[in-house]
N, C-alpha and C positions, 0 to 999 in steps of 0.2 A: 912892594906889597904883592904885586903879581908874581914875582920870583919866589917869594915865600910860599905862596899858595901852590905853585907848581912843585916845589920841593916837598911840600906836605903830601900832595897827591902821589908823588913818586914813592915816598916812604910808605904811604898807605897801601899802594899797589903791591910793592915788594912784600909787605907784611901779609897781605891776603894770599899772595902766591906761596909764601912760606908756610902759612897755615894750611893751605890746601895740600901742599906737598907733604907736610907732616901728617895730615889726616890720611892721605893715600898710603903713605909708608906704614902708618900704624895699622890700617886696615889690611894691607898686603901681608904684613908680618903676622897678624892674627890669623888670616886665612891659611898661610903657609904652616903655621903651627898646628891647625886642625888636621890638615892632610897628613902631616908627619905622625900625628897621634893615631890616625886611622891605619896608616901603614904599619905602625908599631904593633897595634892590636892584632892586625891580620897576621903579621909575622909570628907573634907569640902564639896565636891560635894554631897556625900551621906547624910550628915547632911542637906544640902539644900533641897534635894529631900524629905527627911523625913518631913521636915518642910512644904514643899508644900503639901505633902499628908495629913498632919495633918490639914492644912488649908482647903483643899478640903473636907475632912471628916466633918469638922465643918460646912462648907457651905451646904453640902448635908443633914446633920443632921437637920439644920435649915429648909431646904426645906421640908424634911419629916415631921417635926413638923407642918409646915404650912398646908401641905396636910391633916394631921391628924386633925388639927383644922377645916379645911374646911369641912371634913367629919362629924365631930361632929356638926358643925353648920348646915349642911344640914339636918342631922337627927333631930336636934332640931327644925329647921324650918318646916320640914315635920310634926312633931308631933304638932307644934304650928298651922300649917295650918289645920290639922284635927280638932283641937279645935276651930279654927276660923270658919271653914266650918259649924261646929255644931251651932255656934252662928250666922253665916251669914245666914243660912237657916231660922232662926227664925225672920230675919229682913224683912221688906216690900221691894218690888221691887224698890220703889222710894228711900228708904234709901240706899239700896245696890248700886244703880246707882250713887248716890251722893258720896258715899265712893269710888267707883271705879274711878270716875272722878278726885277726889283729889289725889289718890294714883298712878294713871297710867301715869301722866305727870307732869313735872315740869313747863310746860308753863302755862300761864294764860289762853290762848285760846286753845280750843281743838276741833277737827273735830268730828262729830258724827260717830258712827260705828254701826255694827250689834247689839252690846250689848245695845245700846240705845233703839233700837226697840224691842229687845228680851232679856231683862235683866236676864231672868231665865237661859240663857246659861252660866252665870258666876258661876252657882252652881256646874258645873262639867267641868273638863278639857277636857273630851272627847266628849262634847256635839256637836261639829262640825266635829267629825271624823266618817266616815261611819262605821256602825256596821258590814255590810257585804260588801265584795269587791272581785269581780272576774274579771280577765282580766289582760292584759299586760301593761296597762298604756300608750297606744299609744298616741303620740302627733304629731304635724306638718302636720295634714291632712287638706284637703280643707273644709270638712263639718263634723260637729258633729251632730248627730240626738239624741234628748232626748225623751225617751218613759217612762213617769210615769205610774205605774200600781198599782192598789189597789185590795184588796180582794172583789170579787163580790159574791153576794148571790146565783146567779143562774148559771152563766157560765162565764168562763174566756176566753178572746179572745187573750191573750198575745202571745202564741206560734204561732197562725195563723198569727198574725200581723208580728212577726219577720220572719216567713217563707216567707211571701209576700215581705217584705223589702229586704231580703237577696237573694231571688231567682231572683230578677230583677236586680241584680248587676253583672257586668262583673268582671273578675279577676282583671283588672286594677282598677276598681272602688272600689272593696273591699279593695284595698291597700291604698285608698285615703280618707277613711272615718272611723268613729267610731260610733257605735250605743250603746248608754248608756241607760240601763234599770234601772229605779229607782223603787224599791219595796217600795212604800210609806206606810209602815205599822210599827207601834210601836211594834207589836207582833213579836219579834225576831225569835221565833220558826217558825212562818209562813214564814217570810222573808227568813230564811235559807232553808226551804223546797222548796220554789219557785226557789231559786238560785241553789239548788242541781238538781232540775228538768231541768233547763235550761242548766246546765253543762252536764247533761246526753244527752239532745237532740241536743245540739250544741257544742260539744267538740272541733271540728276543728276551728270553728269561734272564740271561746274564746281563744284558744291557739294561733291563728294567730293575735289576737289583734283587730279583727273586732267588737266583742261584749264584752261589759263590763256590769257587774251587781253590783249595789250598793244599800245600804239601810241605811237610816239615823239612828243615835243613838236614843234610846228610850227617851233620854233627849233633843232631838232637838225641840220637839213640846211643846208649852206652855200649860197652863191649859185652855182648851176650855170651861169649865163650866162657866167661868166668862164673856163670850161674851154677848154683848147686841144685841137684835133683831133690825133689820133695814130693810127699804124698804118693809115692810110687809112680810118678810120671817120668817118662824118659826125658832126656835133655832137650830134645827137639820140641816136645810139648811144653816144657817149662819155658823155653825161649819164646814160643808162640804166645802163651798166655801173658808172659811178662811184657812183651812188645805191645800186645793188645791193651794192657792197662795203660801204658804210656800213650798210646793212640787216643784213648778216651780222655786222658788228661789234657793232651794238646787241643783236642776239639773243644772241651769245656772251657779251657782258658781263652781260646779264641772267641767263643760264642758268648761269654759271660756278659759283656757290656752291650750286646745287641738287642736283647729283648727281655720281657718279663719272665717268660718260662722257657725252659730248654727241654727238648724231647730227644732222647737217644734212640736212633734207629740203626738198621743194618742195610747192607747194599744188595740184599736178596729177598725183598719183601714186596707185597702188594698191599694197597690201602683200600679201605671201605669208602664208599661215597659219603660225603659230608663229614669226613673224619676230623677236619680242622676245627669246625665250629663245635663239634661234639666234645673235643678235648678242651677247648677254650671255655665252653659253658660249664663243663664238669669241674674245672679248676676254680672258676669264679663262684660256683654254687657251694663250695665247701663251707661248712658252718664255722670253721676256724682256720687259722694259718699255721696250725701245729703240724700239719702233714709234711712229710719229707719226700715221698715218692707217690705219684699217681700212675698206676699201671694200666696200659691199654692193650697189653698182650701178656699172656702167661709165660711166654717163651723167653729164656735168656735175658739179654739186655735190649730187647726190642720193645718200643713203645713205652719207655719209662720217662715220665715227666718230672722235672725238678724246678723249683724256684731258682731263678738266676742268682739270687742273693745267697743261696746255699751252696753254690758251686765251689766257692773258695774252700769251704770246710771239706767238701767231698774230695776235691782234688788233693788237698793237703793230706787227708787220710790215705788216699790211694797211693800217693807218692811215698808215704812212710813204709807201706807194705807191698809195693808193686811187684817185688821179686818173690814174695812169699805165697800169695794166694790169688786165685782168679777173681774177676770183678764181682760176680754174683755173691761170692762169700764175703768179700770186703764190704759190700753194701749191707749185708745182713749184720756184720760186725759193728758197723757204724750205728745202726739202730739199737743193737744190744747195749752198746756203751751209753747211748743217750737215755734209754728208758728202763732197761732191765735191772732188777734188784737181785744181786747174787744170793741173797738170803731167801728169795722166793723160788717156787718151782718153775719148770719150763712152760707150763700152761699159762701162768701169770705173765711170764715174759712175752709169750705169743700174743696175749690180749693187748699188752702195752704196745707191742710193735705194730699191731693191726691199726692203731690210731695214726701211725706214721706212714704206713704203706697201705694205700687204699686201692682196691681193684675195681675197674670198670668192666662191665659186661654188656653186650658181647664184645669180643676183641675187635679192635679197629685195624689190626695189621696181621697179615698171614705170612709165615715163612715159606718161600717157594724154592729156595736153593737146595740142590742135592749135593753138590761138591763143596766141601768146607774150605775155608781159607787155610786150614791146616792140611798140608800136602798129604794126599792119600786117604783122607777121611771122607767117608760117605755118610751123610746124615739126612734122613727123611723126616725131620721134625715137622709136625703140623699142629697148629693151635686148634684144639677141638672147640673152643668157644668162639672161633671166628665164624663157624657155620658154613653151610653149603652156599656156594656162590653161583649165581647165574652165569653160564658160560656163553650165552647169546642173548640178544634182544630181538624179540619178534615185533614186526611192524606191518601195518596194512599197506601193501604195495599194489600198484596198478598191474593189470594183467600184462604178462610178458612171457616170452619164451627165453629161458636161460640155458646157456650151453657153455661148455668149457673143454679145453684140451687137456686139463690136468687129470691125473689119475686119482680118483676118489678113494679115501681110506674108509673101509668098512661101510657103515650106513650113513656117514656124515655127508650127504649129497648137497649139491648146490640148490636143487629144487626145494629141499626142506628148509634150507637157510633162507631162501627167498620168501617162502611162505611163513617164516617165523617159527618153525617147528623145532629147529636145531641149528647148529653151526655147520659150516662147510669146512671139511678137513681134507687136505690132499697131500700126496707125496711131493718130493722136492721139485719145484718148478725149474724149467730150463728156458733158455732164450727162445722166444717165439710162442710160448704158451699164452693162453688168454682166458678171460672170463667175459662172456658177452651177454648182454641183456637187450633183447629186441622187443620193443613195445608193440602190442597189438594195435594200439592207437597212438599216433604221434603225441609226444608229451613236451610241454614247454617248461624248462627247468631253470631256476635262478641260481641255486647253490647245490653243491654236492659234498658229501662226506663219506669216506671209506675208512674203516678201522680193521686192521688185521691183528691176529693174536688174541689170546684171552687170558684170564687170570691164572689158569693152571698151566698154560703153555705160552708165556709171554714172548718167547723167542721165535715162535712160528709166525713170522711176519713176511710181508711182501717187501722186497728190496729191488731198487732200480726197476720199478714198474710204472708205466704211464697210464693216465686216464684219458680216454678218447671218446669223442661223441660223433654221431653221424646225423647231420641235419636232414630233416625231411625234404627241404628244398635246397639242394646243393648249389643251384645256380644263384639264388638270392644270397646265400651265405657267402659265396665267392665275391659277390659284388659289394656286400656291406661289411663283412667281418674279416676276411682273410688278408686285406691290404689296408695300409694306413699311410697318411701323409701324401705329399705331392708326388713323391717318387714311387708310390704304390709298393712299398717294400712289404715282404711277407710278415704278417702279424702272428700267424700260427703255422705250425707244421702239419701238412696234410700227408697222410699215408697213401700208399699206392692204391688201396682199395676204398679211398674216399673218406676215411675217418680223420677227424681233426684232433690233434693232441692239445689238451688244455691244462694238464697238470701231471704231477708225479708224486710218488709216495716218499715221505720223509719220516724216518723212524717208525715205520709201520702205519702211518696215517696219511691220507690224501684228502685235502679239502680246498675249496675255492669257489669262485663264482663262474657261472656260465654266461658268456657274452650273449646279451639279449638279441643281437642281430642274427644269431643262428636260427631263431625261430623254434618251432616244435622239433623235437628230436625223434628220429626213428629208432636209434639204438645208442647204448653206451657200452664201452669195452675197457677192460683192464688188460694191458699188454705187457708181458714180461720181457725186458730188454736183454738182460744177461742172466746166466745161470745163478741159481740161488743155493746157498750152502745148507738150508734147512727146509723142513716141511712148511706148509702154509695153512693158516686158519683164517677164514673170513667170518667176522663176527658181527659187523654192523654196517648199515648203509643208509644214507639220508640224502634226499633231493628236495630242494625248496622250490615251490612253484609260484606263479603270479596269482594275485587275488582275482576274485570273480569280476571286479569292475575294471580290470585292465583293458585298455584300448590301444596299447602299443604293439599288438601283435602284427607281424609283417603281413603284407597282402597275401602271401602264399598260404599263411595259416587260415585266413578268412575264406579262401577258396574251397576249404574242405567241406564246409556245410553252410547253408544259409542261416542257420540258427545255432551257432557254436555254443557248446557247454563247457565252461571252465570251472574246475573245482577250486576250493579255497586254497590259499597259499600253504605250502607244505615243504617238508624236508625229506630227501631221499637218502636212506641209510642202507649200506651194504657192508657190514664188517665181514671178514672172512669167517666170523662165527655167528653173525646175525645179519639178517637182511631187512631193510626197512625202506619203504617209500612212503613218506608222509608229506602233507601239504603239496600234493601233486595236482597238475592241471592237464587235462586232456581235451581234445577237440574232436567232435564227431562230424 
């Protein structure tokens, strides 16, 4: 019985062991199957990614091959274009224009373009690109002023014209206009030299965007030797007026997108004060937009205002007939075509054109040039509606003794200029010449302003001339103003006779501030450093003084009197045509 029980227990034990083993095996097999499934899924995902990457690689490879083919095609086309250009240049202009018409459009009908009138422009891709370009590309202004300029045999008036135009603009007006100078010469070396000179004389105006300088490509102009003579003009005059028409077209095309109005000027003019606002207001006050030209000068193509939207029409009309007639005739023809009835008489036509061409008086611009851009031509044209201009500005100046080493011309003395009675005019200065103003009572000055030249003789300016002051207390000035920094390096140049150099003339004008540490001044002097090529006119002078309540005067100034008297702040003017001391301060 006991043996049977033992056998039963043994069998039961083996059974349990087998059951446990079977359960473990089953569990192990199930777990192993899950891992294999995971590996299989990851492998399939990896294979899918590799396949996608291979497809992406094939796609990008095709794209790279396409790019490579485009590069090869572009190189081949460029080489072919060079070959075509060599062949193209041997064709006549008529043949070239026909080929261009066929290849440039798929349409049967085609509008004319600049290439129809100037087919030679097709010879070069850069024929319509400016060869010289200075400026900031300002746009969105009210008025764009175009000033074409060419090389003159005797004298250039360009810098004087620009000085006149910009000096009559306020700060707000300078932000609302652009002056575009076109150096209308195929000689690129000359054009670059003029641009460099303007950049040197007007750096602030160019940097601010007020002044831009451009020059057309040497390939812009056609062959003028093939022009036919007309209206009794010799070939040279026909060439001159033909090129002039193209210069106007270039300027108008360049300026069209820059502003609301475009004003055509010349490079030998002077402007009236407040001319910009006067033109702008006159244009805005027109009762309708039917006008085509607003005239602010009766001479030639000076002071003619157009709406920028009309420039395309004007340029296209000028290009159609640029070889046939001068610009003033073409402008009249445009208006005749627009409003004149061939069945009516000339008086009716004139009345209709008067609605398109409106004259403003008095004229805002005066022609001052004598030597025309046409070689050998002398023209003394003056606009009678411009009126008599003041050649000097008189101002109330402090008592002073004025002396000069310059030889005075006729009755235009320095004394009269200082008293505001006339301008000072002298023969050609040489190195060492001077104009000295010695105050009877020491004067404390904040700012100075000197102008040379006037509206009738804008070229009679001071060149390479310094502005110098003589402090009343030289010892104090040496201590406080002539040195700066720890090293005590010279801040100003002192002359052998004690004057301190504080400024120089630039384009006929000298202006700046006087160091307050100089204290009251005993004298001021203009010293000519090098010989001048022209006569000189001094037309205006201004010195600005400290206000009555100023307490910053140096001790040396206060020693002059126990109860000093200071005048209100003022400006001291001494143009070589006018002399003025205003807002001045003296101490007794």
